[in-house]
Structure formats: structure tokens, C-alpha cells
Backbone as JSON Lines, residues from 0, in Angstrom:
{"i":0,"aa":"M","n":[14.7,-61.59,-37.01],"ca":[15.41,-60.43,-37.5],"c":[15.75,-59.54,-36.31]}
{"i":1,"aa":"A","n":[16.99,-59.19,-36.21],"ca":[17.43,-58.34,-35.11],"c":[17.32,-56.89,-35.5]}
{"i":2,"aa":"G","n":[16.7,-56.12,-34.64],"ca":[16.54,-54.7,-34.91],"c":[17.54,-53.89,-34.11]}
{"i":3,"aa":"L","n":[17.31,-52.64,-34.13],"ca":[18.17,-51.71,-33.41],"c":[18.24,-52.06,-31.93]}
{"i":4,"aa":"H","n":[17.1,-52.39,-31.34],"ca":[17.06,-52.65,-29.91],"c":[16.73,-54.1,-29.58]}
{"i":5,"aa":"G","n":[16.69,-54.96,-30.51],"ca":[16.4,-56.36,-30.24],"c":[15.64,-56.99,-31.38]}
{"i":6,"aa":"A","n":[15.11,-58.16,-31.12],"ca":[14.39,-58.89,-32.16],"c":[13.05,-58.27,-32.42]}
{"i":7,"aa":"I","n":[12.64,-58.3,-33.69],"ca":[11.34,-57.78,-34.09],"c":[10.46,-58.98,-34.38]}
{"i":8,"aa":"G","n":[9.29,-59.01,-33.79],"ca":[8.35,-60.09,-34.04],"c":[7.68,-59.91,-35.38]}
{"i":9,"aa":"A","n":[6.95,-60.96,-35.82],"ca":[6.31,-60.96,-37.14],"c":[5.29,-59.83,-37.27]}
{"i":10,"aa":"N","n":[4.58,-59.51,-36.2],"ca":[3.54,-58.48,-36.26],"c":[4.0,-57.11,-35.73]}
{"i":11,"aa":"D","n":[5.3,-56.97,-35.43],"ca":[5.8,-55.71,-34.86],"c":[6.16,-54.7,-35.93]}
{"i":12,"aa":"E","n":[6.09,-53.47,-35.57],"ca":[6.54,-52.36,-36.41],"c":[7.52,-51.54,-35.58]}
{"i":13,"aa":"R","n":[8.24,-50.71,-36.26],"ca":[9.17,-49.83,-35.56],"c":[8.44,-48.56,-35.12]}
{"i":14,"aa":"T","n":[8.73,-48.08,-33.9],"ca":[8.18,-46.81,-33.43],"c":[9.16,-45.71,-33.78]}
{"i":15,"aa":"S","n":[8.76,-44.48,-33.59],"ca":[9.62,-43.35,-33.96],"c":[10.91,-43.32,-33.17]}
{"i":16,"aa":"D","n":[10.94,-43.94,-32.0],"ca":[12.16,-43.92,-31.2],"c":[13.04,-45.14,-31.45]}
{"i":17,"aa":"G","n":[12.71,-45.97,-32.47],"ca":[13.57,-47.09,-32.84],"c":[13.23,-48.4,-32.18]}
{"i":18,"aa":"Y","n":[12.28,-48.45,-31.28],"ca":[11.87,-49.68,-30.63],"c":[10.8,-50.37,-31.46]}
{"i":19,"aa":"S","n":[10.73,-51.71,-31.31],"ca":[9.61,-52.42,-31.92],"c":[8.41,-52.16,-31.02]}
{"i":20,"aa":"T","n":[7.19,-52.31,-31.56],"ca":[5.99,-52.04,-30.77],"c":[5.89,-52.97,-29.58]}
{"i":21,"aa":"S","n":[6.33,-54.22,-29.7],"ca":[6.26,-55.13,-28.55],"c":[7.26,-54.72,-27.48]}
{"i":22,"aa":"E","n":[8.46,-54.28,-27.89],"ca":[9.44,-53.8,-26.91],"c":[8.9,-52.55,-26.2]}
{"i":23,"aa":"H","n":[8.27,-51.7,-26.99],"ca":[7.73,-50.47,-26.44],"c":[6.66,-50.8,-25.4]}
{"i":24,"aa":"R","n":[5.72,-51.7,-25.73],"ca":[4.68,-52.1,-24.8],"c":[5.27,-52.72,-23.56]}
{"i":25,"aa":"D","n":[6.29,-53.6,-23.77],"ca":[6.89,-54.28,-22.63],"c":[7.6,-53.28,-21.71]}
{"i":26,"aa":"S","n":[8.3,-52.32,-22.29],"ca":[9.05,-51.37,-21.48],"c":[8.15,-50.39,-20.75]}
{"i":27,"aa":"T","n":[6.91,-50.2,-21.21],"ca":[6.03,-49.25,-20.56],"c":[4.97,-49.91,-19.71]}
{"i":28,"aa":"A","n":[5.02,-51.25,-19.63],"ca":[3.98,-51.95,-18.88],"c":[3.92,-51.52,-17.44]}
{"i":29,"aa":"D","n":[5.05,-51.21,-16.85],"ca":[5.03,-50.77,-15.45],"c":[5.17,-49.25,-15.31]}
{"i":30,"aa":"W","n":[5.14,-48.57,-16.44],"ca":[5.31,-47.11,-16.41],"c":[4.16,-46.46,-15.67]}
{"i":31,"aa":"L","n":[2.93,-46.85,-15.95],"ca":[1.77,-46.34,-15.24],"c":[0.91,-47.53,-14.82]}
{"i":32,"aa":"P","n":[1.26,-48.19,-13.73],"ca":[0.51,-49.38,-13.33],"c":[-0.99,-49.11,-13.19]}
{"i":33,"aa":"G","n":[-1.78,-49.98,-13.8],"ca":[-3.22,-49.84,-13.71],"c":[-3.79,-48.72,-14.54]}
{"i":34,"aa":"R","n":[-2.97,-48.09,-15.35],"ca":[-3.43,-46.98,-16.17],"c":[-3.08,-47.24,-17.62]}
{"i":35,"aa":"L","n":[-3.05,-46.15,-18.38],"ca":[-2.73,-46.27,-19.79],"c":[-1.28,-46.67,-19.99]}
{"i":36,"aa":"S","n":[-1.01,-47.43,-21.08],"ca":[0.38,-47.69,-21.44],"c":[0.97,-46.39,-21.95]}
{"i":37,"aa":"R","n":[2.25,-46.36,-22.1],"ca":[2.9,-45.14,-22.57],"c":[2.39,-44.74,-23.94]}
{"i":38,"aa":"M","n":[2.22,-45.72,-24.82],"ca":[1.72,-45.4,-26.17],"c":[0.31,-44.84,-26.1]}
{"i":39,"aa":"D","n":[-0.55,-45.49,-25.25],"ca":[-1.91,-45.0,-25.12],"c":[-1.92,-43.6,-24.48]}
{"i":40,"aa":"F","n":[-1.04,-43.41,-23.5],"ca":[-0.94,-42.1,-22.86],"c":[-0.54,-41.04,-23.87]}
{"i":41,"aa":"D","n":[0.5,-41.35,-24.68],"ca":[0.95,-40.39,-25.68],"c":[-0.16,-40.08,-26.67]}
{"i":42,"aa":"R","n":[-0.95,-41.09,-27.03],"ca":[-2.03,-40.93,-27.99],"c":[-3.13,-40.03,-27.43]}
{"i":43,"aa":"H","n":[-3.39,-40.09,-26.1],"ca":[-4.48,-39.34,-25.5],"c":[-4.02,-38.08,-24.74]}
{"i":44,"aa":"A","n":[-2.73,-37.81,-24.76],"ca":[-2.2,-36.69,-23.98],"c":[-2.76,-35.35,-24.41]}
{"i":45,"aa":"H","n":[-3.12,-35.24,-25.67],"ca":[-3.63,-33.96,-26.16],"c":[-5.04,-33.67,-25.69]}
{"i":46,"aa":"E","n":[-5.75,-34.65,-25.17],"ca":[-7.12,-34.45,-24.7],"c":[-7.09,-33.71,-23.35]}
{"i":47,"aa":"A","n":[-7.76,-32.59,-23.3],"ca":[-7.77,-31.79,-22.07],"c":[-8.73,-32.4,-21.06]}
{"i":48,"aa":"R","n":[-8.3,-32.45,-19.85],"ca":[-9.13,-32.93,-18.75],"c":[-9.09,-31.89,-17.64]}
{"i":49,"aa":"P","n":[-10.24,-31.6,-17.03],"ca":[-10.21,-30.62,-15.94],"c":[-9.43,-31.16,-14.75]}
{"i":50,"aa":"V","n":[-8.68,-30.28,-14.14],"ca":[-7.9,-30.63,-12.96],"c":[-8.44,-29.81,-11.79]}
{"i":51,"aa":"P","n":[-8.89,-30.47,-10.73],"ca":[-9.4,-29.69,-9.59],"c":[-8.29,-28.89,-8.93]}
{"i":52,"aa":"V","n":[-8.59,-27.65,-8.65],"ca":[-7.61,-26.77,-8.01],"c":[-8.06,-26.56,-6.57]}
{"i":53,"aa":"P","n":[-7.22,-26.93,-5.63],"ca":[-7.62,-26.73,-4.23],"c":[-7.67,-25.25,-3.89]}
{"i":54,"aa":"T","n":[-8.63,-24.86,-3.1],"ca":[-8.72,-23.48,-2.64],"c":[-8.16,-23.41,-1.23]}
{"i":55,"aa":"P","n":[-7.22,-22.52,-1.02],"ca":[-6.61,-22.42,0.31],"c":[-7.59,-21.85,1.33]}
{"i":56,"aa":"D","n":[-7.45,-22.29,2.53],"ca":[-8.26,-21.73,3.62],"c":[-7.61,-20.42,4.05]}
{"i":57,"aa":"V","n":[-8.32,-19.33,3.86],"ca":[-7.79,-18.01,4.2],"c":[-8.63,-17.43,5.32]}
{"i":58,"aa":"A","n":[-7.95,-17.0,6.34],"ca":[-8.65,-16.38,7.46],"c":[-9.14,-15.01,7.05]}
{"i":59,"aa":"P","n":[-10.31,-14.58,7.53],"ca":[-10.79,-13.24,7.17],"c":[-9.85,-12.17,7.73]}
{"i":60,"aa":"V","n":[-9.71,-11.09,6.96],"ca":[-8.83,-10.0,7.35],"c":[-9.6,-9.07,8.29]}
{"i":61,"aa":"E","n":[-8.99,-8.78,9.41],"ca":[-9.61,-7.87,10.36],"c":[-9.09,-6.46,10.12]}
{"i":62,"aa":"E","n":[-9.96,-5.48,10.3],"ca":[-9.55,-4.1,10.16],"c":[-8.72,-3.72,11.38]}
{"i":63,"aa":"V","n":[-7.57,-3.12,11.11],"ca":[-6.67,-2.74,12.19],"c":[-6.58,-1.22,12.22]}
{"i":64,"aa":"L","n":[-6.83,-0.66,13.36],"ca":[-6.68,0.78,13.53],"c":[-5.29,1.06,14.04]}
{"i":65,"aa":"I","n":[-4.61,1.99,13.4],"ca":[-3.25,2.32,13.79],"c":[-3.29,3.5,14.74]}
{"i":66,"aa":"E","n":[-2.76,3.31,15.89],"ca":[-2.71,4.37,16.88],"c":[-1.52,5.29,16.58]}
{"i":67,"aa":"P","n":[-1.64,6.58,16.88],"ca":[-0.49,7.47,16.67],"c":[0.67,7.05,17.58]}
{"i":68,"aa":"A","n":[1.87,7.35,17.12],"ca":[3.06,6.97,17.85],"c":[3.09,7.63,19.24]}
{"i":69,"aa":"I","n":[2.64,8.88,19.32],"ca":[2.58,9.57,20.61],"c":[1.17,10.08,20.81]}
{"i":70,"aa":"P","n":[0.7,10.12,22.01],"ca":[-0.66,10.62,22.21],"c":[-0.73,12.12,21.87]}
{"i":71,"aa":"F","n":[-1.82,12.53,21.26],"ca":[-2.01,13.93,20.91],"c":[-2.37,14.75,22.13]}
{"i":72,"aa":"T","n":[-1.82,15.94,22.15],"ca":[-2.26,16.91,23.14],"c":[-3.52,17.56,22.58]}
{"i":73,"aa":"E","n":[-4.17,18.37,23.38],"ca":[-5.36,19.08,22.88],"c":[-5.0,20.0,21.72]}
{"i":74,"aa":"I","n":[-3.83,20.59,21.81],"ca":[-3.38,21.5,20.74],"c":[-3.16,20.71,19.46]}
{"i":75,"aa":"E","n":[-2.48,19.57,19.56],"ca":[-2.23,18.74,18.37],"c":[-3.54,18.23,17.78]}
{"i":76,"aa":"A","n":[-4.46,17.86,18.65],"ca":[-5.77,17.39,18.19],"c":[-6.51,18.49,17.42]}
{"i":77,"aa":"A","n":[-6.41,19.73,17.91],"ca":[-7.06,20.85,17.23],"c":[-6.44,21.1,15.86]}
{"i":78,"aa":"I","n":[-5.13,21.07,15.8],"ca":[-4.43,21.27,14.52],"c":[-4.82,20.17,13.54]}
{"i":79,"aa":"C","n":[-4.82,18.93,14.0],"ca":[-5.16,17.81,13.12],"c":[-6.62,17.83,12.7]}
{"i":80,"aa":"A","n":[-7.49,18.33,13.56],"ca":[-8.9,18.45,13.19],"c":[-9.08,19.42,12.03]}
{"i":81,"aa":"V","n":[-8.26,20.46,11.99],"ca":[-8.36,21.45,10.92],"c":[-7.64,20.96,9.65]}
{"i":82,"aa":"F","n":[-6.45,20.39,9.78],"ca":[-5.65,20.03,8.62],"c":[-5.9,18.62,8.08]}
{"i":83,"aa":"G","n":[-6.62,17.8,8.81],"ca":[-6.99,16.47,8.31],"c":[-5.79,15.63,7.92]}
{"i":84,"aa":"T","n":[-5.77,15.17,6.68],"ca":[-4.7,14.28,6.22],"c":[-3.34,14.96,6.14]}
{"i":85,"aa":"Y","n":[-3.31,16.28,6.24],"ca":[-2.04,17.03,6.23],"c":[-1.58,17.34,7.64]}
{"i":86,"aa":"C","n":[-2.14,16.64,8.6],"ca":[-1.87,16.85,10.01],"c":[-0.38,16.8,10.35]}
{"i":87,"aa":"R","n":[0.3,15.77,9.86],"ca":[1.72,15.59,10.21],"c":[2.55,16.79,9.78]}
{"i":88,"aa":"D","n":[2.34,17.27,8.55],"ca":[3.08,18.45,8.08],"c":[2.72,19.69,8.9]}
{"i":89,"aa":"A","n":[1.44,19.84,9.19],"ca":[0.99,21.01,9.96],"c":[1.61,21.0,11.36]}
{"i":90,"aa":"L","n":[1.66,19.85,11.99],"ca":[2.28,19.76,13.32],"c":[3.76,20.12,13.26]}
{"i":91,"aa":"A","n":[4.43,19.66,12.22],"ca":[5.87,19.96,12.08],"c":[6.1,21.45,11.89]}
{"i":92,"aa":"V","n":[5.28,22.09,11.06],"ca":[5.43,23.53,10.82],"c":[5.11,24.31,12.1]}
{"i":93,"aa":"A","n":[4.02,23.97,12.77],"ca":[3.64,24.69,13.99],"c":[4.7,24.54,15.07]}
{"i":94,"aa":"A","n":[5.23,23.34,15.24],"ca":[6.27,23.11,16.26],"c":[7.54,23.87,15.91]}
{"i":95,"aa":"C","n":[7.87,23.94,14.65],"ca":[9.06,24.68,14.23],"c":[8.87,26.18,14.41]}
{"i":96,"aa":"E","n":[7.69,26.66,14.08],"ca":[7.41,28.1,14.17],"c":[7.33,28.58,15.61]}
{"i":97,"aa":"S","n":[6.72,27.78,16.5],"ca":[6.44,28.29,17.84],"c":[7.05,27.47,18.97]}
{"i":98,"aa":"G","n":[7.71,26.38,18.65],"ca":[8.34,25.55,19.67],"c":[7.53,24.29,19.94]}
{"i":99,"aa":"P","n":[8.11,23.35,20.64],"ca":[7.47,22.05,20.85],"c":[6.16,22.12,21.65]}
{"i":100,"aa":"D","n":[5.95,23.2,22.38],"ca":[4.68,23.33,23.11],"c":[3.65,24.11,22.3]}
{"i":101,"aa":"Y","n":[4.01,24.47,21.06],"ca":[3.12,25.19,20.13],"c":[2.68,26.55,20.68]}
{"i":102,"aa":"W","n":[3.5,27.12,21.55],"ca":[3.15,28.41,22.12],"c":[4.29,29.39,21.9]}
{"i":103,"aa":"A","n":[3.99,30.52,21.32],"ca":[4.98,31.56,21.14],"c":[4.45,32.82,21.82]}
{"i":104,"aa":"E","n":[5.25,33.34,22.68],"ca":[4.86,34.56,23.4],"c":[4.75,35.73,22.43]}
{"i":105,"aa":"P","n":[3.62,36.44,22.44],"ca":[3.5,37.62,21.58],"c":[4.58,38.67,21.86]}
{"i":106,"aa":"A","n":[5.07,38.73,23.09],"ca":[6.12,39.7,23.42],"c":[7.41,39.41,22.65]}
{"i":107,"aa":"D","n":[7.67,38.11,22.35],"ca":[8.88,37.75,21.62],"c":[8.81,38.16,20.15]}
{"i":108,"aa":"N","n":[7.62,38.17,19.61],"ca":[7.44,38.53,18.2],"c":[6.07,39.17,18.06]}
{"i":109,"aa":"P","n":[5.97,40.46,18.33],"ca":[4.66,41.12,18.4],"c":[3.89,41.16,17.07]}
{"i":110,"aa":"N","n":[4.54,40.88,15.95],"ca":[3.86,40.94,14.65],"c":[3.29,39.58,14.21]}
{"i":111,"aa":"H","n":[3.41,38.57,15.04],"ca":[2.93,37.22,14.7],"c":[2.18,36.63,15.88]}
{"i":112,"aa":"R","n":[1.22,35.77,15.6],"ca":[0.38,35.2,16.65],"c":[0.26,33.69,16.54]}
{"i":113,"aa":"G","n":[0.25,33.03,17.7],"ca":[-0.13,31.63,17.84],"c":[0.85,30.6,17.32]}
{"i":114,"aa":"A","n":[0.36,29.38,17.33],"ca":[1.2,28.22,16.96],"c":[1.77,28.35,15.55]}
{"i":115,"aa":"F","n":[1.0,28.91,14.63],"ca":[1.48,29.03,13.24],"c":[2.12,30.38,12.97]}
{"i":116,"aa":"Q","n":[2.29,31.19,14.05],"ca":[2.93,32.5,13.91],"c":[2.36,33.29,12.73]}
{"i":117,"aa":"I","n":[1.05,33.5,12.77],"ca":[0.37,34.19,11.68],"c":[0.62,35.69,11.79]}
{"i":118,"aa":"S","n":[1.09,36.24,10.69],"ca":[1.47,37.65,10.63],"c":[0.25,38.57,10.7]}
{"i":119,"aa":"Y","n":[0.51,39.78,11.16],"ca":[-0.54,40.79,11.25],"c":[-1.12,41.12,9.89]}
{"i":120,"aa":"V","n":[-0.39,40.84,8.81],"ca":[-0.93,41.13,7.47],"c":[-2.18,40.29,7.18]}
{"i":121,"aa":"H","n":[-2.41,39.26,7.96],"ca":[-3.59,38.41,7.78],"c":[-4.69,38.75,8.79]}
{"i":122,"aa":"A","n":[-4.59,39.91,9.45],"ca":[-5.61,40.33,10.42],"c":[-6.98,40.41,9.76]}
{"i":123,"aa":"G","n":[-7.03,40.74,8.48],"ca":[-8.29,40.82,7.74],"c":[-9.0,39.47,7.66]}
{"i":124,"aa":"R","n":[-8.23,38.39,7.59],"ca":[-8.83,37.04,7.56],"c":[-9.56,36.77,8.88]}
{"i":125,"aa":"F","n":[-8.95,37.21,9.98],"ca":[-9.59,37.06,11.28],"c":[-10.86,37.91,11.33]}
{"i":126,"aa":"A","n":[-10.74,39.16,10.88],"ca":[-11.87,40.1,10.92],"c":[-13.04,39.57,10.08]}
{"i":127,"aa":"D","n":[-12.75,38.92,8.94],"ca":[-13.81,38.36,8.09],"c":[-14.66,37.33,8.83]}
{"i":128,"aa":"K","n":[-14.1,36.73,9.86],"ca":[-14.82,35.72,10.65],"c":[-15.37,36.31,11.96]}
{"i":129,"aa":"G","n":[-15.16,37.62,12.15],"ca":[-15.62,38.26,13.38],"c":[-14.64,38.06,14.53]}
{"i":130,"aa":"W","n":[-13.4,37.72,14.2],"ca":[-12.39,37.48,15.22],"c":[-11.4,38.63,15.24]}
{"i":131,"aa":"D","n":[-10.66,38.73,16.33],"ca":[-9.62,39.75,16.48],"c":[-8.25,39.07,16.37]}
{"i":132,"aa":"W","n":[-7.43,39.58,15.48],"ca":[-6.1,39.0,15.28],"c":[-5.3,38.99,16.57]}
{"i":133,"aa":"G","n":[-5.35,40.08,17.34],"ca":[-4.54,40.22,18.55],"c":[-4.88,39.19,19.62]}
{"i":134,"aa":"T","n":[-6.16,38.93,19.85],"ca":[-6.53,37.99,20.92],"c":[-6.88,36.61,20.36]}
{"i":135,"aa":"D","n":[-7.72,36.57,19.31],"ca":[-8.13,35.28,18.75],"c":[-7.0,34.57,18.01]}
{"i":136,"aa":"G","n":[-5.98,35.33,17.67],"ca":[-4.81,34.72,17.03],"c":[-4.09,33.76,17.96]}
{"i":137,"aa":"L","n":[-4.35,33.87,19.27],"ca":[-3.71,32.97,20.25],"c":[-4.57,31.73,20.53]}
{"i":138,"aa":"D","n":[-5.8,31.72,20.05],"ca":[-6.67,30.54,20.19],"c":[-6.23,29.5,19.15]}
{"i":139,"aa":"I","n":[-5.88,28.31,19.6],"ca":[-5.28,27.33,18.7],"c":[-6.2,26.96,17.54]}
{"i":140,"aa":"L","n":[-7.47,26.79,17.8],"ca":[-8.39,26.39,16.74],"c":[-8.56,27.5,15.71]}
{"i":141,"aa":"K","n":[-8.66,28.73,16.18],"ca":[-8.8,29.87,15.27],"c":[-7.5,30.1,14.51]}
{"i":142,"aa":"N","n":[-6.38,29.96,15.2],"ca":[-5.07,30.11,14.58],"c":[-4.88,29.05,13.48]}
{"i":143,"aa":"A","n":[-5.24,27.82,13.78],"ca":[-5.1,26.73,12.81],"c":[-6.05,26.93,11.63]}
{"i":144,"aa":"T","n":[-7.23,27.45,11.9],"ca":[-8.2,27.69,10.83],"c":[-7.67,28.72,9.83]}
{"i":145,"aa":"I","n":[-7.11,29.82,10.34],"ca":[-6.55,30.84,9.46],"c":[-5.3,30.29,8.75]}
{"i":146,"aa":"A","n":[-4.5,29.53,9.48],"ca":[-3.31,28.91,8.86],"c":[-3.73,27.99,7.71]}
{"i":147,"aa":"F","n":[-4.81,27.26,7.9],"ca":[-5.3,26.37,6.85],"c":[-5.76,27.16,5.63]}
{"i":148,"aa":"E","n":[-6.44,28.29,5.87],"ca":[-6.87,29.15,4.76],"c":[-5.66,29.62,3.95]}
{"i":149,"aa":"I","n":[-4.62,30.08,4.68],"ca":[-3.4,30.57,4.0],"c":[-2.75,29.42,3.24]}
{"i":150,"aa":"W","n":[-2.62,28.27,3.89],"ca":[-1.98,27.1,3.28],"c":[-2.75,26.63,2.04]}
{"i":151,"aa":"S","n":[-4.08,26.7,2.1],"ca":[-4.91,26.26,0.96],"c":[-4.63,27.07,-0.3]}
{"i":152,"aa":"V","n":[-4.21,28.31,-0.11],"ca":[-3.93,29.18,-1.26],"c":[-2.45,29.17,-1.64]}
{"i":153,"aa":"Q","n":[-1.56,29.21,-0.63],"ca":[-0.13,29.4,-0.91],"c":[0.75,28.2,-0.59]}
{"i":154,"aa":"G","n":[0.17,27.15,-0.03],"ca":[1.01,26.03,0.4],"c":[1.78,26.45,1.65]}
{"i":155,"aa":"W","n":[2.89,25.77,1.91],"ca":[3.69,26.07,3.11],"c":[4.68,27.2,2.9]}
{"i":156,"aa":"K","n":[4.72,27.82,1.73],"ca":[5.7,28.87,1.42],"c":[5.75,30.02,2.43]}
{"i":157,"aa":"P","n":[4.59,30.49,2.95],"ca":[4.66,31.63,3.86],"c":[5.37,31.33,5.18]}
{"i":158,"aa":"W","n":[5.57,30.06,5.53],"ca":[6.19,29.71,6.78],"c":[7.7,29.48,6.56]}
{"i":159,"aa":"S","n":[8.49,30.14,7.39],"ca":[9.95,30.04,7.22],"c":[10.47,28.64,7.55]}
{"i":160,"aa":"C","n":[9.73,27.89,8.31],"ca":[10.18,26.56,8.69],"c":[9.95,25.5,7.62]}
{"i":161,"aa":"W","n":[9.27,25.85,6.59],"ca":[9.0,24.83,5.57],"c":[10.08,24.85,4.59]}
């Protein structure tokens, strides 16, 4: 008896794809050499088997310290010591207020002192620490400390350069 795809033997049945079982076995004999036939594979495909997953060789990560783009001057180091993570903004404001050397002559603006050009209205902040606004206002560390106090309360608003 001739079937859809060829002769059907006496003991053959039709598979779902129209082949006789013998044709199916014959056509899959070399499908997986030395392994399951296609029919056996299809029958056992639903059985889960663990698959080993290779782990990649990863080199340990080294900690990298990032150096500043330009070396700090003593003045910049003092400002950054006071302002910490806000160092970059503080340096920008101080440089804008007093110039790239962070020095503003009191004669040019007698009502303001130091790198952050702190106004005389904040003389009381200096006095609270036992400092003098007129002289200690020119000390970079003291000037930055008072600037930080002002910034902590008001942000950068009091500075015209912000």
C-alpha cells in the first residue's frame, strides 16, 4: 500500500507528520548519530536535564584613585578641606569672587574680605569664634570656614558669582 510518502509496511503506522514509522526511523537514523532517534528525542525532550554553565575567568578589580586634573595650591587645598564634596563649587565661587589667585585686595572692596569676599555684616560670625573680621577674614582657612557656615544656611545665594 502506497502512502503519502511511500510504502507502508505491515507493522507501520502513520506519524503526525504523514510519514510511516519505518520511514520516520530511517530518516532520523543519522539525525543524532550514537544518540536518541528523533522519535525517542521528541518523546524525552520534555525531561529537564541540568546543563553546566561555564563561569568566566574575571580578573579582580583594583581600586583606582583619581587624581585631580590640576594640582591643588595650598589655598585650594584649604577650601576643599572645609567644603569637602562641594569643593568644586566652592573653588568656582571663590575664584569668581576674588580672582584666579583667590586673593582680593581689601583696598579694592573694603566691605568684603578674603577669597569668598565675606561681607562685614558677617563680622559677628568671626567674633563668635574669637576672630577679627578685618584681619582673620584674609586667612584662607578662616575665610572658608565662615563661608561654609553661610553656605550651610543660605546656599550659594549670597555670592554674586553663583
